[in-house]
C-alpha positions, 0 to 999 in steps of 0.5 A, a space after each residue: 488329629 484323627 484315628 481309625 476307631 471311635 472314641 469309646 473303643 478300648 482297642 490298643 492294637 492296630 490303632 492308627 493316628 494321623 496327626 497334623 502338627 505344626 512346630 512354631 519356633 520364634 527363636 533363631 535356631 540352626 535350621 538344618 539341625 531341627 529339620 534333620 531331627 524331624 525327618 529322622 523321626 520315622 520308625 521311632 517307638 513311643 511308650 505311654 504307660 499308666 496304672 491301667 494300660 501300656 501303649 506303644 506307638 510307632 511314629 512315622 512320616 505319613 503324607 496323609 496327615 496333611 489332609 486331616 482337616 479334610 478327613 475330619 470335615 468329610 468323614 470323621 464327623 459322620 462315621 464316628 471316628 475319634 478326632 481332635 481339632 485345635 488351633 492356636 491363633 497367634 498374630 505373630 505367625 505370619 508368612 512375612 516373617 517366618 518360613 513354613 516348610 512341610 517335613 519330608 525328605 525334600 528338606 535334606 536331599 539333593 533336588 532336581 528342578 522340573 520345568 512347567 512343561 515337563 509335568 502335569 499338576 493335579 488340577 483339583 488339590 495339587 496332590 500329585 504331579 505326572 511326568 510327561 516323559 514317562 507318565 509316572 505319577 508322583 504323590 504328595 510329599 515327594 515333590 514341592 511346587 515352585 513359584 514358576 509353575 514347576 516342581 522340585 523332587 529329590 535326586 534319589 526319587 528321580 532315579 527310583 522312578 526309572 523303569 526298574 531292571 529285571 532284578 533277582 526277585 523277579 527271576 526268583 519268582 519266575 524260577 520258583 513258580 515254574 519249578 513249583 508247578 512242575 513239582 505239583 504235577 509230579 506230586 499229583 501223578 504220584 498220588 494218583 498212581 498210589 490210588 490206582 494200584 492197591 498193591 502200593 497202598 501198604 503202610 509205607 505207601 500210605 505214609 508216602 501218600 500223606 507226605 505227597 498230600 502235604 507237600 502238594 498243598 504246601 507248594 500250592 499255598 506258597 506259590 499261589 496264596 502266600 504272596 496275597 498280602 493286600 487283604 488282611 483276612 485272606 493273608 491271615 488264612 494263607 499264613 495259617 495254612 502255609 504254617 500248617 502244611 509246612 509243619 505237617 510235611 516235616 511230620 509226615 517225613 518223620 513218620 516215614 523215617 520212624 516206620 522205616 526204623 521200626 521195620 528194621 528194628 522189629 521182627 516182621 510178622 503179618 498184621 491184621 487189617 485192624 492193626 494196620 488201621 490203628 497204626 495209620 490212625 496214630 500216624 495221621 493224628 501225629 502228622 496233622 493234629 500236632 501242627 494244628 495244636 502248635 498253631 492253636 497254642 500260638 494263636 492263643 498266646 498271641 491273642 492273650 498278649 497282643 490281641 492279634 492272631 500273629 499271622 499276616 504280612 511278613 515282608 512279602 509273604 503271609 506268614 508268622 509276623 512275630 520273630 519269636 513265634 517263628 522261632 518257637 512255632 517253626 524253627 524249634 519243632 523243625 529242628 526237633 524233627 530233623 534231629 529225630 530223623 537223623 537219629 532214626 537214619 543212623 540207627 537204621 543204617 547201623 542195622 543195615 550194615 550189621 546184617 549185610 546178608 539179609 534175607 532176599 524177601 520182597 519185604 526186606 527189599 522194599 524196606 531197603 529201597 524205601 530206606 535209601 529213598 528216605 535218606 535221600 529225600 530227607 537230605 533234599 527236603 530237610 537241608 533245603 528247608 533249613 537253608 530256606 529258613 536261614 536264607 529268609 533272614 539274610 539278604 537276597 543273593 543268587 544262592 537264594 535262587 538255587 535254594 528255592 529251586 531245589 526246594 521247589 522241585 521236591 515233588 519231581 524227586 518223589 515222582 522219580 523215586 516212587 513212580 518212575 521205576 520198573 515195578 510201577 511201569 510193569 503195573 501200568 503195562 499190565 493195567 493197559 494189557 488188561 484194559 485192552 483185553 477187556 475192550 477186545 472181549 467186550 467188542 467180541 461179545 457185542 459182535 457175537 450177540 449181534 450175529 446171533 440176533 441176525 440169524 435168529 431174525 432171518 430164521 423166521 423170514 420167508 425164502 426168496 422162492 416163496 416170495 417169488 411164487 406168491 407174487 406170480 399168483 
């Protein structure tokens, strides 16, 4: 038996114990019954408790445990890993009288016999074989060598070794990646548009920029970072980042809806720059400090209970590992925000319906326009994210592709709503005209200066007649 920690460490989380255990039964038993129970031992939870500690062990079959003797001799003694080696010698345990079998699926499954000329056996330790027809490697524990030089493997294993067909997961990854990249480009263009034109950077405009910022990094992390589950540290970082921007996106959307409700519910009066800065500061603190506080609380609680951050590999992505944390730190906050948004929307629509003849000022027109966009945006983002969260607990279907597609194209809708309109088009047109006029003006100035310099230079040159006369003399 060998572990991945030293014996003087008091770690109870993340400890791996590889145990090579032999069961020797002298009596005559119903062999299939025993083998079935041993094979089905996987995923069992064993609890060990005392007055000082409580440990939960998850038992599973691992073919690496067959090499514990080699690991102890080659690694454990020199790296300080905790190990135990004990052999019970018994003369009666002989291959002449008893059958020795390794516990694996091969004890129960229907098998396929591979001839010697169909496989290549690892020449050093027979730890794997290679199928000559497909060049696929089969690891130890998935095959059993025969006396004739061949091997036997399970029928299910043989079927799984065939080249996989293009499945729904592959299609989903391709669709969401392409849609997310397009969406990120649209979000980037929208953000740049707001940076170019100061007229767009009102309080609602800055709220839009904050929403665009959060959605951009949410989709970037989800598309290019959340699937990096190989490295534990990076996976934790991507999981925390994904959780942060997911919460901040909903928080930014709630800020947009609250400000829209506030604009309709209060008398519009001019505010000074100090009031605007204070309002934006409060909005930013809510949009980004609230998600950060939720994450800090989750990490603190998880560390105190499980000695772990609570972030890491969850199925195929890096995110919250604990189902309780998903409910407490994601579903509940998102549900609260969605309920608040619905209330703000209903109250705003009631206000609009009660005043159908609103003053046709530019402020009211812009507020009304933003109201319609926010309602559509909430319908798109809120509902699709809720469906995405629900779908993550269900089996993969073609509906998953549709939900993921709509969820990945949020940036396209924002771009079409806030950038592809006549107001922004006129701004870009005027900007282009000013740039062209400035360019022509600069070119004209350069030409005038050049002409003036030439005339001034020619003024002091001798005329042709004088030059000719001097030459004759």
